[in-house]
N, C-alpha and C positions, 0 to 999 in steps of 0.2 A: 508949771509947770514946762520946761521947753522939751522939744517934739522928744529929743535923745535921751531924755529924764523918765518920758511919758514910757519910750519903748526898757528903758533899763526898767523900771518900776513894773511894768507887768511882766518879765521876763524873771522877776524876783519877788514879786509879790506874794505868790504862794508858801514859798519857804522862808520866805522873812517873816511873814506870821506864826509859822512854825515854831523858827527860832525863836523868837520874842516869847510865844507862850512856855518854851522849853526853859528858856532863862530864869525865868523865876521860879521854875522847881529845883535850879540848883541849889546844893544845900548850904545853908547860912550857916554863921558862927553860933546861932542857936543849936543848929541841928549836931557841930562839932563838938561842942560844951556837953550837951547829952550823950555823945557814942561815947566822949572822954570819962565820964561819971559812972558807965556802965561798964561791966564784965563782956569779955570778945564776942560771947556767942549771943549775949544781949545787946549786943550791937549790929551782929548780921543780920539778927528778926527784926532789929529796929530798920534797917535799909530794906527789909521786906515789905514793908507798907509802900515803902516810896515806888512808884512807876517804874520806874527804869530800870531799877532792882531787883522785879519780882521774884524770880525763878535762877537769878544767881549764882547765889550763895548753895542751893539744895543740897548739892555732892560734895561739898567742901566739908574736910574730914580737919577740923581743930587739933589735932591728936597726932595728925601725919608729921613725919618728917620735913617732908619739902611742902608744908603749909605756906611758908614766902612765895615759891615760886606758883605753887598753884594758883594763890591768891594773886599776885599781882597777873596772871595771863587771866584767870577770869575777868579782872578790871578791864584788862586793855580789850577785850573780847568786848564785855558793855557795850564803851565805846564805839567800836569800829559798828557792831551790831546798830545799835544808835546813826550812824552816819549812813552807813547805806538805808536806812528809811527814808532820811532827807536826801540823799542822793540824785536820783533820779527829778527833786524838783528847779535842778539847776539849770543852767545852760549848757550844752554838750561841751565849749571851750574850759569853761570851770571846773566840769570832772574832771578834763585830764591833768588839771592843778593839784585837784586834792587828790586823784590819784597816788602822783607821783610825791605831795607830802607827805603822804601816810608809806612814802619806800625808807623812811627815817625806821621801820621798825625791819624791814630788812637790814637794814646797815647795820643797829644796833646787834643783830646776829651774827651777820657775818664779821663785826668787829669782837666778838666771845669765841667764835672758831679762828682771827688771826692770832690771836691773846694763847687760846690752849696748845696752837701749833709752836707758838714761838717758845713757850715754857713747856713745850713735852710734856703735858699735863697725861698721866694715867688713864685718870678716870672719865670714863665718857659720860658725854647727856645728849639729852634727846631733844630733839626739836621740837615735840610736844611739850617742853619746859617753856616753849616762848608761845605768842600770839602772834604770826603771821599770819597777813591780812587774806591775801592772794594766792591762788592756785601756783600762778605761774614761780611768784617768789619762791614758795614755799620745795616746788619741783628742784629752782638752782640751787636755794640751799641746799636740798638733800643731796646732790650729784657733789658739791663742792664738800660738805662735812666729811664725804671719805677722801680728802686730802693729806696727803702725806709730809707736804713742804708748803713753804708759802707761793715758791712757782709751781708746784701744781695745782692751788688754789688759783692761781690766777690764769693758769694754762683752761681750768673747767671754769671760768667765771662765762657767762653767758651776754652779761649788760655790759655793755661795750665802756660805759663811761665810768664803771666801777672797775674793771681792766684795766683802764687807762691810766687811772687814779695812781692803784699800784703797782704801774709797773715807771708810772714817773719818779715813784723812789723807791724802788727795788734793791739797786744800784747803791745807796747811800744807809739803807736798811741792813744789808749785806756787810758792809765797812761797821757800821757801829755797833749792828744791833740791838736796835732802840727801836721798840717793837710801837713806840707813841709814833713812829714817823709813817706807818700805814695806815693808822688809827685817824691822824691827822690829814693826810691828802684823801681819803675818802670822805670823810668831813665838807672838805674845802671842795672835792670835785663835784658835790653833790649841791651846797649852795651855788656854785660856780654855773650846773648845769640850769638848774630852778633860773638862777636871774638869767641866763644869757636866753635861754628856750623856751622855757615852758612860761615864765611869766612874762615875756615878751611875745607870746601867742595870742595873749589875755585882747579881750576889749578896751577902747581906752580906759574908760572909770575903772574896771576890774585889774587890769594894768597898774594904774596910777595908787590904787589903794593896798593894792597888793605888795607893789614896791615898799611900798612905807611900811606894813606890818611884817614882811621878813629882812626890812634893811634894818628896822631899828633892831629885830632879834640880832640881826647881824654885828649890829655895830655892838652891841651890850657883849657879846659874846667875846668881841677882840678889844672889848674894853678889860673882860676880867681876866684875861690870855696877858695881855698887856700888863695887868697890878701885880697878877700873880709873880709874873717875869723878874717885875721890878723887885719884888719883896725877896726874892732867891737868888738876886742878883745875878741872872743872865744878863750879857751882854745883847744887844740889837741886835747881831748877826743871829742869836739863838730865838729871841722872839719872833722877828719877823716871818720866817719860814712860818711858823705855828698859826698865824692869823689866814682869814679865811678875806681871799682876797679883794673883796668888796667893801668901800668906803660909802656908805651912805649919808652924813652927816654929820663926821667927823673931821673931816675935809683935811685941810693941813693939818689939824691937832691930831691926828692920828700917829703919824710918824714923828711929830714933836714927841709925843707920849712916849712912841720907843724909843727915840735918842737920850731922852731921861736920863739923869746920871744915879736916880735913886727915885725910888716908891713915894718919897713925898713933890720930889719936882716932877714926876708922871701924873699926879693928882693934882695937881697944878695948871699944866698944859692942857687938862681934860676938861677942867671949870670952865673953862670959855664955850663952852658946847652945848646944842639942844640937853645933853643929860646932865645939867649943874646939878639938880638937887637931889640926884642919884649921887651922884660923884661926892658929895657934902656928906650924905649918909653912911658912905663906903668910911669917908674919910672919918669921920665923928665916930663909927662903930672900931675903926683900928686903933683910935688911940684911948678910946674907952676898954678895949679889949687888950692892952699893952704889945702894941704892934703887931696883932692878929687878924687876921680876913677870912675866918672860918665860915662868916653868915653871908659871903659877898655874893654867892647862889642865890640864896634866899632874898637879900635885898634888890638884887637884881631883876628876880622874878616876882617879886611885889608889883617895884616898879612898873615893869611890864604888864603885869596885868592891869592897873590901874589905870595904866595908860590905854590898853585895848579898851575899856569901860570908858573911857572922856574923848577918846578920838573916833568912837562910831559912834558918837550922840547927834549926830546930823542926817544927812539924806541915807538911807541906810539900804538902799535899794543894790549892793551889789555884793561880790563873793567876799569881801572885805568881812561882812557879818558872821559867816558861815566860819571863816578862818577862825575869829575875835571864837566866836563859841566852841572851833575845837581847842581852842587854848584854855578854855575856863573848865571845859570838862576833862582836859587833861590833869590841868590843876586839882580838880576837885576828885579823881580818884589817885594821883601822887596823896593828898590830905587825909584820902581813906587807907592807903598802905602804910603810909607812916600810923596811922592810928592802932592799926591792929597787927600790926606786925610787931608794935612795942608792947602792944598787951601779950602777944603771943608772947613774947622771949621774957618777960615779966620784968623789964624796966621803968622805973620812973617814970609818970607819967607826964609829969614837968618836962623831960626831954620831948617827947610827942607834942604838946603844946607849945613850945617856942620854934617847932621847926612847921607848924601849919602856916599857909598862906589864906587869910578871910578878904572875901570879896565884901569890899567896903562899899 
């Protein structure tokens, strides 16, 4: 092992050992099948035997009309509490990255506020319905929750890059009255700031592995936006502004796919990339579902999760191990949300089984 690797191994040795142990505690296919086969109450009780869910559901009322909201909040709080336990064991620069990574919670609530203002919904919601990891984010969201217009909301924003994102499209939004312009701008600026500032501030190996993990996620997001746009017959000039302005491994194929005249042609343009096996799976499902891509997000997420498992099989002493574990836990709580919400709503359990993503 080289000197640099010795230093990296020392910095990440403790947290890596803890994550390795926790990966072994991820719910398995057998756990999910057990949860699918029993009642909602029995399922929540079953999870209480798992260390990480020990006290999570003690105050959850199964008969409450807002059960799905409370459940989702509890699940996200559960993962963030676990990350807090591990947080102080990673190097200081890496902590900055993880803090920003969880800014997605802030963005999700912000977009909910934007949609409510846009549609002029009269029914109010509480910030307590959402899990907001930090006091700073909760304070800012509390301030802007009292906004009466999008302009008012922008003026109250305290996070510079978020304000810049909305200001960049506000004129076009006022012309088109299309709320997706605002939501896309926030997502694009989030990834751009993460890519250009947060990731670049990391040490060499952390920077490289983070670029891989985030870069693949960005490419996959852009692939979905392109293929969905082609299926809806959107012209290139309507698809391109929706894309995250970062190209990791798609190279010139990204623009070629945007310019393609049809869905099938876009598939052809994307075949000769690092994502060829995913593209083939999407195309196969498209043909089997009679030209529908309803499963495209699930296929993309399955591919991403399995890629994280295989790509991190080598030298483990870097921030990528932590980031990958976050993704595994996020997928686990999404699986639980699907199972429990399906049971609560009385939907055929086969629907839930088809939506789950297992760790292979």
